[in-house]
N, C-alpha and C positions, 0 to 999 in steps of 0.2 A: 743940738743940745747934748751935753755929755751924759754918760750913763748914770752917774751919781745923781745929778739933778733930775733926770727922768725917773729914776727909781723913787726919789723922794716925792716927786709929783704924783706918781702912781699910788704910793702909800697914802699920801694926803687926800687923794680922791677916792679912797675906799678899798684899794687892793690890800691884801694882807702882805706881810713882810717878805715872804718867799715869792709871791707873785710879783711884787714890785721889782725885785732884783731880776728874776728870771725873764719877765716880760720886757724889761728895759734893754735886754741884750738880744731881742728878736732880730735886730738889724745885723747882728753878728752870727747868730745861730741859724737864721733863715726860717725860723718857725713863725707861724701865724700867731699874732698876739692872743687871739681867743683860745687857740689850742694850748699855747704856753700857759695862759692863766688857768685853764682847767687842769693841766698837767701838774701845776705847782700848788694848787689851792689847798691840798691836804697838809702842807708843811707850815702854814701860818701858825703863829702862837706857839712855836716849838712843837710842831706836829699836832694839829687839831686842838690847840690850847692845852696840851699836856705839859707844856713849859719845859720841854727837853731841849734839843739843839735849836738855837735861834733860827727862825725862818729865813732871815737875811743870809745866814751862813748856808743853809740848805739851798736857797736859790742860787747863790754863788757857786756852790759845788755842782749843782745840776748843769749850769752853763759849762763849767769846767769839764764835766763828763761828756757833754756834746762836742766840745771843741778839742779835747785832748784824750778822751776815753778810748776804750778798746771794746771790741766785740769778741775777740779771740785772745785769751790770756797768753797764748804762745807757749813755747817750751819753757818749762820751769816757772811758769806764771810770771815771766818777766814784765809783760805789759801791765798786769795787775799790780805788781810791786811798784812799778814806775808811777802808775796812776795814784796808788795809795800814798806814795811819797808826796805827790802834788797836793792831794787832799790835805795831808797833814801840814804841808807848808802853808797853804792858803788859810786853813783854819788856825794855824799857829800865828800867822800875821794878824788875823782878826783878834785872837785872844790877847796877843801882846798889846794891841791898841785899846781894846775895850775892857779887858780883864777877865773875860769868860766867853765861851761860845754857848753857854746854857741860858736859855730864855729866863727861867725863874731867878737865876742869879743876876742877870742884867736888869731885870725888872724888880728885883728885891721881893721875891716870893708873892707874886700876884695870884689871884684866883685862877684855878684851872677849870672852872665851870665851862662847859662847852658853849655857852651862850656868849657870842661876841659882845664886847663892850660897845655901848653907843659911841659913835664917832662925833664927839662934841668938841668944842673949843678947849674945854678942860682936859679931855682925853689927850688931845694933841700937845697941850701945854705940859702935861706931866709925864708923857711917855717918851723915851729916848729912841723909839723905833725908826723915826725918819732919819735920825743920825746913824742908826745901825745899817739901814739899807744903803745910805750914802757911803758908809765905810766899806761895806762888802763890795759894792760896785766899783769903788775907787781901787781897792786892793786887786780886784780882778782886772780892771783896766790896766793897771800898772804891770801885772803879770803878762797880759796879752801883748802889751807894747814891747816887753822884753823877750817874749817867746811867741811870735806870730804863729797861729795855728796852721797846720798843713791843710791844704785844700782837700 
């Protein structure tokens, strides 16, 4: 199963948007799904339903950090600069396709109440989130195919 489909299935089975993308890539990151789900759970709903950066984007960038990130910025912060360029590239591709990377803009100003919305058929019918997680996963898959991570 490709990562886009897996991310959508995870979202449709109750994972938040960040978890759906981050957990879908466990086969690439080597993380255990339970650990990955806990690590990314705070980023759903644009960071705990604050409606800031879309959780699908956050999940995508968390994977990018694991695959291409740095632990030592190196002389002149070169590694940091290179990674931030990657972050901006991936987020830019998402923005180009969707129109925004901000949850409240994508969802047209939904409630930021911390109580999760019930996952009903109407919820899934009116929310674009499954499409957002698929988009983020596809963008990351395309990047990985073009730039295989170093072991």
